[in-house]
N, C-alpha and C positions, 0 to 999 in steps of 0.2 A: 759068438761075440767077436767082433773084429777089434783088435787092440793096436793102436797106433801111437807113436811118440811124435809130439808136435811141440814146437817152441812158440814163444810169443810172436804174434803177427803171422803165424802160419795157419792155413785153413784146410778143411776137409769138405769135399763136395759130396752131397747125398742126392743122387738122381740129378736131374737137370735144374732143379729149382730151390735147393736148400744148401746153404753154405754155413759151416760152423767154423768160427775163427777163434783162436786162442788169443785173448786180449792181454792177459798178463798172468804170471805165475808168482805167487808169494808163499811164504811158509804157512800162511793161513788158508790157502786154497788157490783155485784156478778160476780166473774170470773168462767166461766163454760168451761170445756173441753169436747169435743165430739169426741168419737172414733167410726168411722163408715167406711164401705167399700167405696172405691174410687168412685164407681158408684152412690153413694147417693149424691145428691146436698144439701149443707148446706149453707144457706144464712141468713144474718140479715134481718129481716122483713122490717125495715125502708129503707134499700137499695133497696130491691125488689120493694117496693111501689114507691120510688123516680124514679127508672128507668122506671117503668110502666107509671107514670105520665108524664115523659119526652117523652116517646114513643107516648103516646096519644096526647100530645101537638104537636109533630112533624107531626103526621098523620093529625091532625086538620089543622095545618099550611099548609101542603102540599095540603090538600083538598081546603083550602081557596085560595091558589095560583092557583090551577087548575080552580076553579070557576071564579076567577078574570080574568085569561087569556081567558077563554071561553067567558066571558062577553065582554072583550075588542075586541076579534075576531069578535063576533057577531055585536058589535057596529061599528067596522071598515067596515064590509060588508054592513051595513045599510048606513053608511056615504058615502061609495064608490059608492052606487047605485044611489045617488042623481044626 
């Protein structure tokens, strides 16, 4: 990880086509502006992690439902054969 010190209105260049500019610094945080081509995805990390966690939970829930339904079906066949 590269760590740099920047002040308001100073920028960092990433490659030839991405500019990160510090817009302001307050006690509550840092405002950052990012100028990048439209084909570059820019997301807040905490949002990406939250969506990923939700997706994993949905997959797990779906798998749990499938397993439960398979078990119920199997038990129904066993009960029906008596």
